[in-house]
PASEMAR-998566 format. One record per residue (C-alpha): residue in one letter; chain; x, z, y. Coordinates in steps of 0.1 Angstrom, whole numbers, plus 5000, padded with zeros to 4 digits. Each point is the difference from the previous one (the first is absolute). Example, Ala and Ser with C-alpha at 12.3 -4.5 7.8 and 13.67 -1.06 7.14 Angstrom:
<atoms>
   aa   ch   east     up   north
    a    A   5123   5078    4955
    s    A   5014   4993    5034
</atoms>
This chain:
<atoms>
   aa   ch   east     up   north
    m    A   4634   5865    1731
    k    A   5006   5031    5018
    l    A   5021   5026    4981
    s    A   5004   5027    5022
    y    A   4971   5028    5004
    e    A   4981   5008    5031
    k    A   4978   5029    5008
    k    A   4966   4991    5014
    d    A   4976   5020    5023
    v    A   4968   5007    4988
    y    A   4979   4991    5031
    s    A   5014   4965    5004
    s    A   4986   4991    4967
    l    A   4967   5009    5003
    d    A   4969   4983    5012
    e    A   4975   5011    5025
    k    A   4977   5012    4972
    q    A   5025   5020    4983
    i    A   5015   5015    5034
    e    A   4962   5016    5005
    e    A   5000   5011    4964
    a    A   5036   5016    5004
    k    A   4984   5017    5034
    k    A   4967   5011    4980
    y    A   5023   5015    4974
    s    A   5020   5021    5027
    r    A   4968   5014    5014
    e    A   4991   5011    4961
    y    A   5033   5015    4994
    m    A   5002   5017    5034
    d    A   4971   5018    4992
    f    A   5009   5011    4965
    l    A   5035   5013    5017
    d    A   4983   5022    5022
    k    A   4978   5014    4976
    a    A   5024   5002    4970
    k    A   5024   5026    5017
    t    A   5009   5016    4969
    e    A   5001   4995    4961
    y    A   4966   5020    4994
    l    A   4982   4978    5033
    c    A   5015   4969    4985
    t    A   4987   5005    4965
    k    A   4968   5010    5011
    e    A   5000   4965    5025
    c    A   5011   4980    4971
    i    A   4973   5014    4977
    k    A   4974   4992    5026
    i    A   5015   4964    5000
    l    A   4998   5000    4961
    d    A   4966   5009    4996
    k    A   4989   4973    5026
    a    A   5015   4976    4979
    g    A   4980   5009    4969
    f    A   5032   5023    4983
    s    A   4992   5030    4978
    n    A   5014   5027    4988
    i    A   5017   4994    4965
    n    A   4988   5035    4986
    e    A   4963   4982    5003
    h    A   5010   4975    4976
    s    A   5001   5007    4961
    s    A   5015   4961    4998
    l    A   5013   4975    5021
    k    A   4994   4961    5001
    p    A   5013   4969    5019
    g    A   4988   4998    5036
    d    A   4996   5042    5003
    k    A   5015   5016    5030
    v    A   5010   5033    4996
    y    A   5023   5031    5015
    f    A   5012   5034    4995
    v    A   5007   5029    5026
    n    A   5029   5020    4994
    k    A   4996   5036    5018
    e    A   4983   4984    5028
    k    A   5036   4989    5014
    s    A   5006   4968    4981
    l    A   4982   4972    4983
    f    A   5000   4972    4970
    i    A   4977   4972    5002
    a    A   4999   4970    4974
    v    A   4977   4970    4999
    i    A   5000   4989    4961
    g    A   5007   4966    4993
    k    A   4995   4979    4967
    d    A   5036   4996    4986
    d    A   5008   5024    4973
    l    A   5022   5029    5016
    s    A   5030   4991    4977
    k    A   5007   4972    5027
    g    A   5005   5025    5024
    i    A   4982   5010    5035
    n    A   5007   4991    5035
    i    A   5007   5032    5023
    v    A   5005   5007    5037
    g    A   5011   5034    5009
    s    A   4998   5017    5034
    h    A   5005   5034    5011
    i    A   4980   5022    5026
    d    A   5018   5030    5012
    s    A   5017   4995    5031
    p    A   5023   5026    5021
    r    A   4986   5028    5015
    l    A   5002   5033    5009
    d    A   4982   5025    4972
    l    A   4992   5037    5005
    k    A   5018   5028    4983
    p    A   4982   5022    4974
    m    A   4995   5029    5030
    p    A   5004   4980    5030
    l    A   4982   5020    5028
    v    A   5023   5021    5022
    e    A   4997   5015    5038
    n    A   5028   4998    5021
    h    A   5001   5008    5039
    n    A   4966   4995    5004
    m    A   4994   4968    4980
    a    A   4987   4989    4964
    i    A   5021   4981    4983
    l    A   5000   4981    4965
    k    A   5034   4997    4983
    t    A   5005   4968    4983
    q    A   5020   4984    4969
    f    A   5007   4960    5007
    y    A   4992   4979    4974
    g    A   5023   4970    4991
    g    A   5026   4981    5021
    i    A   4995   5007    5038
    k    A   5018   5002    5034
    k    A   4990   5036    5006
    y    A   5002   4993    5040
    q    A   4976   4971    4998
    w    A   4975   5027    4992
    l    A   5001   5019    5029
    s    A   4976   5001    5032
    i    A   4975   4973    4989
    p    A   4965   5009    4987
    l    A   4994   5008    4964
    a    A   4968   5006    4979
    m    A   4994   5021    4971
    y    A   4985   4986    4968
    g    A   4998   5018    4966
    v    A   4979   5019    4974
    v    A   4996   5035    4993
    y    A   4984   5020    4971
    n    A   4989   5032    5009
    e    A   4994   5030    4977
    k    A   4965   4986    4988
    g    A   5020   4968    4986
    e    A   4980   4983    5029
    k    A   5017   4969    5011
    i    A   5006   4998    5040
    e    A   5011   4968    5019
    i    A   5015   5005    5030
    a    A   5005   4971    5026
    i    A   5007   5010    5038
    g    A   5022   4979    5026
    d    A   4991   4965    4999
    d    A   4960   4999    5007
    d    A   4996   5029    5020
    d    A   5011   5013    5034
    i    A   5031   5021    4987
    c    A   5029   4996    4982
    f    A   5033   5016    4992
    t    A   5039   4998    5011
    i    A   5036   5011    4992
    t    A   5017   5008    5033
    d    A   5031   4989    5007
    l    A   5032   5017    5027
    l    A   4998   4991    5031
    p    A   5033   4974    5012
    h    A   5010   5033    5026
    l    A   5007   5022    4971
    a    A   5011   4979    4975
    s    A   5037   4993    5004
    d    A   5010   5017    4968
    q    A   4972   4980    4979
    l    A   5010   4967    5014
    s    A   5037   5008    4989
    k    A   4991   5001    4963
    k    A   4997   4970    4980
    a    A   4964   4981    4994
    n    A   4994   5015    4967
    e    A   5006   5037    5010
    f    A   4990   5004    5034
    i    A   4963   5007    4988
    d    A   4998   5027    4975
    a    A   4974   4995    4977
    e    A   4989   5037    5000
    k    A   4989   4994    5036
    m    A   4979   4974    4996
    s    A   4968   5023    5001
    v    A   4967   4984    5014
    l    A   4986   5016    5030
    v    A   4964   5007    4993
    g    A   4987   5030    5020
    n    A   5004   5022    5031
    l    A   4969   5023    5006
    k    A   5000   5035    4990
    s    A   4972   5014    4977
    k    A   4980   5028    5018
    d    A   4996   5019    4967
    a    A   5031   5000    4982
    k    A   5027   5031    5007
    e    A   5030   4979    4993
    n    A   5011   4961    4997
    k    A   4969   4994    5019
    v    A   5007   4963    5004
    k    A   5007   4992    4965
    e    A   4966   5022    4990
    n    A   4981   4979    5027
    i    A   5012   4968    4981
    l    A   4989   5015    4969
    r    A   4967   5006    5012
    i    A   4995   4964    5014
    l    A   5012   4986    4966
    n    A   4975   5029    4980
    e    A   4971   4989    5022
    k    A   5005   4963    4998
    y    A   5012   4994    4963
    n    A   4992   5035    4984
    i    A   5036   5007    4990
    k    A   5027   5031    5004
    e    A   5037   5000    5003
    i    A   5006   5000    4962
    d    A   4982   4966    4995
    f    A   5028   4985    5018
    v    A   5016   5003    4965
    r    A   4973   4982    4986
    s    A   5003   4972    5020
    d    A   5017   4968    5006
    i    A   4999   4994    5037
    s    A   5025   4977    5018
    f    A   5005   4989    5040
    v    A   5001   4967    5008
    p    A   5004   4974    5035
    a    A   4965   5009    5016
    f    A   4999   4961    5013
    k    A   4981   4968    4988
    s    A   5020   4968    4989
    k    A   5000   4972    5031
    y    A   5014   4966    5004
    i    A   5032   4999    5013
    g    A   5010   4971    5020
    f    A   4983   4981    5031
    d    A   4994   4973    4971
    k    A   4985   5028    4974
    s    A   5024   4986    4974
    m    A   5009   5034    4987
    i    A   4981   5032    4991
    g    A   5017   5037    5008
    g    A   4987   5030    4980
    y    A   5008   5025    4976
    g    A   5002   4995    4964
    h    A   5008   4964    4996
    d    A   5024   5013    4972
    d    A   4984   4993    4978
    r    A   4963   4999    5011
    v    A   5006   4964    5013
    c    A   5007   4990    4962
    s    A   4976   5023    4986
    y    A   4971   4984    5019
    a    A   5013   4967    4992
    n    A   4998   5011    4961
    i    A   4968   5015    5004
    k    A   4984   4970    5018
    a    A   5018   4976    4978
    i    A   4985   5015    4968
    t    A   4963   5005    5014
    d    A   5003   4962    5010
    i    A   5012   4988    4964
    s    A   4970   5021    4987
    k    A   4976   4977    5014
    q    A   5007   4974    4976
    a    A   5009   5026    4972
    s    A   4982   4980    4972
    k    A   5026   4974    5003
    l    A   5030   5020    5001
    n    A   5026   4995    4970
    k    A   5025   5028    5003
    t    A   4988   5034    5006
    v    A   5010   5013    5035
    v    A   5010   5035    5014
    s    A   5005   5016    5032
    m    A   5017   5032    5002
    l    A   5000   5022    5032
    v    A   5025   5031    4993
    d    A   5009   5030    5018
    k    A   5034   5015    5008
    e    A   5022   4971    5001
    e    A   5015   5013    5035
    i    A   5015   5030    4980
    g    A   5013   4982    4968
    s    A   4971   4993    4979
    v    A   4999   5034    4986
    g    A   4967   5020    4991
    n    A   4964   4996    4981
    t    A   4989   4973    5026
    s    A   5031   4979    5003
    m    A   5007   4971    4980
    s    A   5022   5023    4978
    t    A   4966   5013    4985
    q    A   4993   4993    4967
    a    A   4961   4995    5014
    f    A   5006   4962    5001
    d    A   5008   4999    4967
    m    A   4972   5017    4990
    f    A   4981   4975    5023
    i    A   5015   4970    4982
    k    A   4993   5019    4964
    d    A   4966   5003    5012
    i    A   4997   4962    5007
    i    A   5012   4989    4967
    k    A   4976   5023    4984
    k    A   4971   4990    5016
    t    A   5005   4962    4998
    g    A   5009   5003    4964
    n    A   5034   4987    5002
    e    A   5025   5013    4971
    v    A   5034   4993    5021
    s    A   5021   5029    5008
    e    A   5004   5012    5034
    l    A   5037   4991    4999
    k    A   4995   4964    4988
    l    A   4975   4998    5032
    y    A   5028   5010    5022
    y    A   5025   4980    4988
    n    A   4978   4967    5006
    s    A   4985   5011    5032
    k    A   5013   4992    5037
    m    A   4998   5019    5031
    l    A   5002   4998    5039
    s    A   5014   5033    5013
    a    A   4983   5000    5031
    d    A   5023   5020    5029
    v    A   5009   4993    5030
    t    A   5038   4992    5012
    a    A   5015   5000    5032
    a    A   4999   4973    5027
    i    A   5031   4987    5024
    d    A   4994   5022    5028
    p    A   5020   4979    5030
    d    A   5013   5034    5015
    y    A   5015   5009    4969
    e    A   5010   4968    4982
    e    A   5033   5016    4990
    v    A   4985   5017    4972
    s    A   4984   4968    4984
    d    A   5017   4973    4980
    i    A   4983   4972    5017
    p    A   5001   4970    4977
    n    A   4982   5027    4972
    a    A   4981   5021    5025
    s    A   4963   4998    5008
    t    A   4984   4984    5033
    i    A   4966   5010    5013
    g    A   4977   4976    4998
    y    A   5016   4979    4973
    g    A   4977   5007    4970
    i    A   5000   5025    4975
    s    A   5036   5015    4988
    i    A   5014   4995    4964
    e    A   5027   5026    4992
    k    A   5019   4992    4967
    y    A   5015   5029    4997
    t    A   5000   5037    5022
    g    A   5020   5030    4995
    g    A   5032   5009    5020
    s    A   5036   4987    5000
    g    A   5015   4989    4967
    k    A   4962   4992    4990
    y    A   4997   5042    4989
    s    A   4962   5007    4992
    a    A   4991   4964    5004
    s    A   4972   4984    4983
    e    A   5012   4963    4998
    a    A   4977   4972    4988
    t    A   5012   4972    4977
    a    A   5009   4962    5013
    k    A   4973   4990    4979
    f    A   4970   5025    5012
    t    A   5010   4989    5038
    s    A   4997   4967    4996
    e    A   4967   5002    4982
    i    A   4988   5021    5030
    t    A   5014   4977    5027
    n    A   4981   4970    4977
    i    A   4970   5017    5006
    f    A   5002   5006    5039
    d    A   5012   4965    5000
    k    A   4968   4984    4984
    n    A   4979   5022    5019
    n    A   5015   4996    5035
    i    A   5014   5033    5003
    t    A   5024   5007    5029
    y    A   5028   5021    4987
    q    A   5036   5010    5008
    f    A   5027   5017    4983
    s    A   5020   5032    5008
    v    A   5018   5034    4992
    l    A   4994   5033    5017
    g    A   5033   5002    5024
    k    A   5036   4991    4999
    q    A   5019   5015    4971
    g    A   5015   5037    5014
    k    A   4969   5003    5024
    g    A   4977   5018    4976
    g    A   4972   4988    4977
    g    A   4967   5007    4983
    g    A   4981   4995    4969
    t    A   4965   4994    4990
    i    A   4974   5008    4969
    a    A   5016   4968    4986
    y    A   5026   5015    4975
    i    A   4977   5022    4984
    l    A   4975   4972    4990
    a    A   5035   4980    4989
    n    A   5007   5028    4977
    k    A   4971   4994    4982
    g    A   5012   4962    4992
    i    A   4976   4986    5027
    d    A   5014   4972    5020
    v    A   5001   5014    5037
    i    A   5012   4986    5034
    d    A   4994   5018    5035
    c    A   4978   4980    5022
    g    A   4984   5012    5034
    t    A   4998   4997    5037
    a    A   5025   5007    5023
    v    A   5001   5029    5023
    l    A   5019   5010    5032
    a    A   5004   5038    5009
    m    A   4993   5006    4964
    h    A   4993   5042    4993
    s    A   4991   5000    5038
    p    A   4968   5014    5012
    f    A   4993   4967    5012
    e    A   5012   4971    4978
    v    A   4994   4962    5008
    i    A   4990   4972    4981
    s    A   4995   4963    5005
    v    A   4962   4989    4998
    y    A   5007   4969    4980
    d    A   5021   5018    4973
    a    A   4973   5026    4993
    y    A   4981   4970    4992
    m    A   5024   4982    4983
    t    A   5008   5032    4979
    y    A   4960   5000    4987
    l    A   5002   4963    4995
    a    A   5033   5003    4976
    y    A   4983   5028    4980
    k    A   4970   4981    4998
    s    A   5019   4971    4988
    f    A   5018   5019    4972
    f    A   4969   5018    4988
    n    A   4984   4961    4996
    s    A   5034   4990    4980
</atoms>
């Protein structure tokens, strides 16, 4: 009897049929990733998937019965989804929660400036980024604007047309002062302005380049400068996801954190819904916003909109359980990514407790920083329950923590649900170059993440 633990890679454990299924899944995921570059777009794409699978808005139902498939859209930027099971809700529900926001550059409220015959848009970076990674790359502009009439206007420029935008960097010939600074200091965030134009308006008397850009925006979108204040506009990388490597074993793209888990989440619950009438426990998917900035705000996991959704389910199913009792007996996978060991920077990882790309979904018993500060930690019993589910369903998994002590740390939405009394454990895909404009994951880890969530919903 072998007593020691040994990690196993995913690819070697799959037969030819499963390998083809993983490849098919990766192509579908890449298509989703390229269409869902903001939380608005991600919500929109997920609703399409849900509608196609026979889900409907919970507000359309006066009552709910086992087998019903419903969702709630929270202010266009987050989603709560449920398939109603046969068991009384007092027994709890199974939840998979992921987030759909990613690090990016947002516009400031009044961003358009003319300087030295160039029009630039001033930005506010969102989430944890290395600022230098966002310079001298092609950028796309996405967002929504509400004009003075209250009309919603959607903006999408830079991916599917012949233009893009960029932030210029200082040439190395004149960068001696810049390069002498620390990495977190040599790029001033206030200088991360996006270049958007250079031609002058023939009619304007001053700020002629700026006025020309406003004219173009007005002709194309019927908006004025004041409408920037009434907008949510972001700049994201303007390139498509691609396979990485001669063997096409990896995927490079923007937003794997956390859309690789979000796609697995939505795919798993729609697949489970095909046997909705046979489902015992009610299952819930959450795709929430604002995780990258601390889960604050009314579209984040901290919003009481989720509690409202659960209360609605309790009321419409005719259950008499309190929501606190429901939460206390519920179980959840916090579906978020973690860091993979980078062969060039392995010194920041505790190798026996770090994720290896291609070795399956990563389970993190606790998150947080040194001393487990701000950590959400799963109990031994719940950790055992999850590994038993995965073993029973031939899910390849590994265990990890986010780096060596003293090197940093990070959190997820897990603690918010744990504070409600729910058993929660972090469980997601390992990522290389996390929070960069071009993150890397394993094709087979992504596929295993989907199978893991599906097996949990079925448990």
